[in-house]
N, C-alpha and C positions, 0 to 999 in steps of 0.2 A: 271667763273675762270677756266683756264686750269689746268691740273694735274701738269705740270712743275712749274707754278707760285705757286700753292698750296704747292708743295714740298719745294720750295725756302722759302716761308713764314714759313713753319713748322721748317725747319732746322735753320732759323734765330732766331726764338723764342727759340728753344732748345739751341742755342748758347748763347743767352742772359741769359737764366735760369742757364746754366752751368757756365757762367761767374760770375754771382752773387754768386752761391753756392761755386765756387772755391775760390773767394776772401773772403767770409765769413769764410770759413774753414782755410784759410791761415792767418787770423788775421785782416782782414779788408781791405778797399781800400786804401792801402798805396802807392800812386804814387807821384812822385816829380813834375810832370808836366802833361799837357794834352796830350802831344805827347806820353809819356810812357803809359798813360791810353789807348789811341787809338791803340797803337801797341799791347798791351796785349789783348785788345778786338778783334782786327783783328785776332790774333792767335787762340783765342777761336772759332771765327767764322770759320776759316779755318778747324780746327779739327772737328767742328760740321758739316760742309758741306761734308767733305771727309767721315767721319764715318756715317753720316746720309744717304747720297746718296748710299754708298756701301751697307748698311743694307736695304735700300728701294729696291734696285735692287735685292738683295737676296730674300727679301720677295715677290717681284713680280714674281721671278722665282719659288718660292714655290707655288704661287697661280696658276701657269700654270699647275701644276701637279694635276691630278684628284685623290683627296684623298677620301677614303671611310669614311663613318660616324664613323666606329669603329677605324679609324686611327687618331682621333683627338689628343689623348695624344701623339702619335708618332710624329704628325705634330708639336706640341709645343716643344717637346724635340729637334727635328732636327732644328727647328727655333732658339732656344736659343743657342744650341751648335754651329750652323753655325755662329750666330751673335758674339759669343765669339771669334771664330777663326778669323773672318773678322775684328773685333775690334782690336785684338792683332796685326794682320798683318798691319792694317792701322796705329795704333799708332807707331809701329816699323818703318814703312816707313817715316811717318811724322817726327818723332824724328830724324831719320837718316838724312833726308834732311835738317832739321832745324840746326842740329849741324854741318853738313858738309858745307852747303852753307852760313849760317848766322854766326855761331861761328868759322868757319875755322878749324874744326877738320878733321882728316883723318878717314876713315871708321874703321880702326883697333883701333884707339883711342876711337872712339865712342863705339865699342863693349866692350873694356876693362872697360869703366866707366859705362856701362849700367847695371841697376838693376831692379828687378821686381817691386819695390815700385813705379817706374815711370809710371807703367801701371795700378796701382790699381784704381786710381781715375777715369780715362777714362773708364776702364772696368766696374767699379761699376755704373757709370752714364749710360753707354750704356745698360747694362743689365736691369737696372731699367726701362729705357724707353721702351726697347723691351718687357719686361714682361707686363708693363701697356698697350702697344700697342696691344699685343696679347689678353689681357683681353678685351679691347674695341672692337677689331676685332671680336672675337668669340661671344661677347654679341650682337653686331650688326647683325652678321650672324644669331644668334638665333632669334632675333626679326624679321628679314626679312623672315626667314623660317616660323615663326608663321603667319605673314601676308599673305605669299604666300599660306600656307595651308588653311587659312580661305577663301581666294579668290577662291581657287580650289574647296573647299567643297561647298561654296556658289554658285559658277558658275555651278557646276555639278548639284546641287539640282534645281537651277533655270532652267537650260536647260532641265532637265528631266521633271520638272513640266510643262514647256511650251510644250514639246513634247506630254505629256499626254493630255493636253488641246486641242492641235491642232488636235489630233485624233478625237475629238468629232464632229467637223464640217463636214468633209466628211463622217464620219461614220453615223451620223444622216441623212444626205441628201441621202446617198445611200440606207439606209433601208426604208426611207420614200418613195422614188421613186419606190422601189420594191412593197410596199403596194399599191401605186397609180396604178401601172401597173396591179396588181391583181384586184383592184377595178374597173378599166375601163372595164375589161372583165365581171365582175360579176354584177356591178350596176353602169352604166354610170351617173345616176343622182347623186348618192352619191359621185361619183368621182369628179364632179364639186364642191360640197360642201367641199370635202376633200381638193381640191386644194386651195380654199379660206382660209380654216382653217390652212392649211399647211403654208401659207405665214405668218400668225400670229405667229404660233409656231416657225417657222424658225427665225423670228425677235427676239424672246426671246433667241434662241440659239446664235445668233450673239451678242446680248447684254450681255449675262451672261457668255459666254465661257471663256472670258479673266479674270473673277473674280476668286479669290481663294475660296471664300465662298459666299453663298447667304442665306437669311433668310429662315427658314422652311416654312413660309407662302407663300413666293414667289414660292418655289419649289412645294408646294401643289397646288397652283393655276395653275402652268404650267402643273402639272400631270393631273389635271382635263381636261385641254384643250387637252392634248395628248390622254387621255382616250376617249374623244369625237371622235378623229380621228379613234381610234381602233373600237369604237362602230359603226362607219359608215361602217366599213368592216365586222365586225363579228356580229353586231346587238345583238340579245338575246343570242348569244353563249358565251358572255363574261359578267361577272357581277363584278362590282366594289363597294368597300366600302372605303370611304376616309373621314378623319375629315375635318371640315371646317377651323379650325385654330389650330395652335400649342399652347400648354399650356403655353409655355414661348415664347413670341413674339421676344425675343432677340436671341433665339437659331438659329444655322446656320448649314448648310450641304454643301457639295461640289455641285456645280451646275450640273444639268442634271443627277444627280445620280438616282432619281426616274424614269426618262425616260428610262435610261439604264436597270434598274431592271424590269420595266414593259415590255420593249421590249424583254428581256431574257425570261420572263415568257411565253409570247406568242410564242416565237421562239421555245422553248423546250417542249412545252406541246400541246396536242391535244385540239383544240377549235372547238367544234361542238355543234349543237343544242341538241343532245342527251347527250353530256358530256360537259356542259358549264364549262368554266374556271372561278373560283372564285378568285378574287384578292382583298386582304384586306390590307390597310395601317393604321397603328396605332402606338401609342407611348408605349414604355415599358422600364422602368429603364434608362431613358435618351437616349434611342435609337429610331430611326424611323424604324419601321419594315415593310417590304413588304413581305406578305405571300400569297401563292397560293396553291390550291389543286394540288397534284402531279399526273399527268396523262401524262407521257412522250411519245413523239412520238417514233415510232419504227425506223424511219429513220429521222435523223436530219442532215441538211446540215452543213458542216464544216464552222464555222464562222471565223471572223478575230481575235478573241481573245481579243477584245477591252473591252467590257462591264464591267463585274464584276471585272476583273483584273485591269482595269483602275481606278475604284473606290477605290480598295484596295491600289493601289500604291499612289494615290493622298492623301488619308488619312494618309498613312505612312509618307509622306513628311510634313503633316500639324500638326499631333497630335500623342500623345502616345497611343491614343485609337485605337482599332482594329475594323475591319468589321467582324461580326460574321455570319457564315452560318450554318443553322440548317436544315438538311434533314432527314425526317422521312418517314415512309412507305406510309403515305397518304398526306403529306404536305412538302412544301419547303419554307424556309423563309430566308431572309437576313436582318440583323440589322445593320444599319449605325449610327454611333454616332452623336448626336446633340451637337455640340460644343457651349459652353456658353460664356466663357470669355477668354481673352488672358492673359496668365501668365506674359509674358514679351514682346515678339514680335514674329511674325510668322517666322518660319524658311524660308518660301518662300519669305519673304521680303528681298531677297538677294541684290537687287539693293540698297536699303537703307543701308543695312549692309556694302556693299562695299563702298558706299559714306561715311558712318561714319568712316570706317577704313581709307579711303583716307584722310579725314579731320583730324583724329587723327594723322596719319602719317605725314601729312603736318605740323600740329602744333608741332609735335616732331622735325621735321627738322628745323622749325623756332627757337625752343628752343635751338637746337644744334648750329645753326648759332650764336644766341645771346651769348651762352656759349663760343664759340670759339673766337668771337670778344672781349668778356670780358677778356679772357686769353691773347689775343694779346695786348690789351690795358694795361693790368696789367704788362706784360713782357716789354713793352716799357716805360711806365710811371714810374713804381717803380724804375728801375735802374737810370732813369734820376733824380728822387727825391733823391736817395741815393747819386748820384754824387753832386747834389746841396748842400745837407746836409754836405757832406765831404769837399767841396770847401769853404763853408761859415763858419761853426763852428761845428767841429766834437765832441766837448765836450758834446753836448746834441744831441743825435741821435734820432731826432723826426721822422725820416722816418719809424720807427717801427709802429707808430700809423696808417698811411694810409696803410702800407703793411699788417698788421694783420687784420685791419677792412675790407679792400677790399678783402683779402684772405678768410675771413669767408664768405663774400657774394658769392665768386666764389664757395666755398665748398657747400653752400646751393643750388646754382644754379646747381652744378654737381649732387647733390642728386635728385633734381627735374628732371633732364634730364635722368640720368642713372638708377635710382631706380624706378621700376614699383610698387612693392608692399610695404607693411609697412605703417606706419603712415606718411601722407603727401606725399606718393609716387604718381606717375602719375595716377594710377588707384584708388587711395584713394577717390578722389572727386567723381568719377563716382559711386563707390560702395556706398558712403554715400547718394548720390542722389537717387539711386535705393532703398536703405534701407528705407529712409523716404517716398518714394512713394509706399512702400509696395511690392517692387519687390527685387529680390536678384539674384546675378550671379549664385548661385548654382542651381537655378530653370531652367528647360528646357525652351527654347524659343519656346513653342508650345501652341496650343489651348487645352482646356480641356472641 
């Protein structure tokens, strides 16, 4: 449906509503014949189209102005004052043309007989419609901005998390090839074994790097394999202690976190036969700790800054829990949280959130369409029933029953469409479902 057709339908509906209200206020539908009824209806439609379109163009003009967020109140005042002036000018021109062209008055006679009371009804109706229109407009703007902000936040988090994960693939391959290069010079036989083991390790990297979390047991198993690669190069110069399994098989960590921490330990410390590097992995207060004796190299090559910072940023996107670093005179340890259960849904499940937001927005649009169609039907059918009642037997005004009953249904539908919070609002059902499922909107959508 084009904007012009939509505007024509809106102005026609407004004309029908104003026609009904005007006749009810003037004492009822007191017409001598159908011709008189149609002429009066046509005049109401004329006034509705002229005033409606003039105010719509004025509103479109205001929309082209780039208003600041703090100018919202100013925008409403200017909109209402402008509509008042446009309505008064429109009513004056329409009344002048009607009295001069239809009633045969001169312009001076029209001016002499003109009174302010002739403008009160039209002005009251127009201002009521304008105020309601502004309320609906700013409410929809508010809802659109909320959806837009959620999509921006979700999209930013998703892009950032994907970027962090994509760093792991080339980073791991680059460092592994550096190890292989050193090993070829030092021990060609172990270099062949390293190449075979590297293919298995790299398969794990490719399989797990796109996951947000993996179980601690999976990560421990991979750490053992990666340690075997390091042992091929450093032999007895490096000593590992690692648990067989996690105490909680459901606990999870970010993938490749242990590999990055083990790599950093080797990278920043001396690893020699006389000063072997001791690396220990253990659990402590819900954390998986990687600890090594501190024997820093005097000259350390500048790295790419991926390792530890990558882990901290990924945990920051997934959970409220932090990565803890503890450096002492003789030891260095990093504790990464073992995440147990999901409170609501992971923040990084942004694709699902966007899909859910789209589905909710789509449902809201369908509800709006149903609401608008209901109003259109109401404004078309009810006047027709009033006319039938008037033409058949006005002594018993039965049209009030369908008008009030149907009107109550429209009010309930309006509550459903425009009210988000409160009892039976649009968010009420979702909140109740989460409440009975043991989740709540007040809780953060992260892991713990």
